[in-house]
C-alpha positions as CSV (number, residue, x, y, z in Angstrom):
1,X,72.0,122.9,76.6
2,X,68.8,121.5,75.0
3,X,68.7,123.0,71.5
4,X,65.7,120.1,70.5
5,X,62.8,122.7,70.0
6,X,65.2,124.9,67.9
7,X,64.6,124.1,64.6
8,X,67.2,126.4,62.3
9,X,70.3,124.6,61.8
10,X,72.6,128.1,62.2
11,X,70.5,129.2,65.2
12,X,71.0,126.2,66.7
13,X,75.0,125.9,66.3
14,X,75.4,129.6,67.4
15,X,73.2,128.8,70.8
16,X,75.6,125.9,71.3
17,X,78.6,127.7,70.7
18,X,77.7,130.2,73.1
19,X,77.0,127.5,75.7
20,X,80.4,126.1,75.3
21,X,82.0,129.3,75.9
22,X,80.3,130.2,78.9
23,X,80.8,126.3,80.6
24,X,83.6,126.0,82.8
25,X,86.6,124.2,81.5
26,X,86.9,120.7,81.7
27,X,89.5,118.8,84.2
28,X,92.5,116.8,82.3
29,X,92.2,113.2,82.6
30,X,94.1,111.8,85.0
31,X,97.5,110.5,84.4
32,X,96.6,106.5,85.1
33,X,93.8,106.6,83.2
34,X,93.9,104.5,79.8
35,X,91.7,105.8,76.9
36,X,90.6,103.9,73.4
37,X,93.5,101.9,72.3
38,X,95.4,102.3,75.5
39,X,93.2,100.2,77.0
40,X,93.9,96.8,78.4
41,X,92.5,94.1,76.3
42,X,91.2,90.7,77.4
43,X,93.3,87.8,75.7
44,X,90.6,85.4,74.9
45,X,87.2,85.2,76.8
46,X,86.5,81.5,78.5
47,X,83.1,80.4,78.4
48,X,81.2,81.1,81.9
49,X,84.0,83.8,82.7
50,X,83.6,87.6,83.6
51,X,85.2,89.9,81.3
52,X,86.9,92.2,84.0
């Protein structure tokens, strides 16, 4: 869905919408996968230690 060559904004939106409708539906996120604010945070990073 590369629309960089299309200069008209409305035409580009139309192309993107049709491509989105044709695309296969995305799979649901697995139940164990945290996203955004639910992710575990690191308390305080000690100097010289790896984050995760």
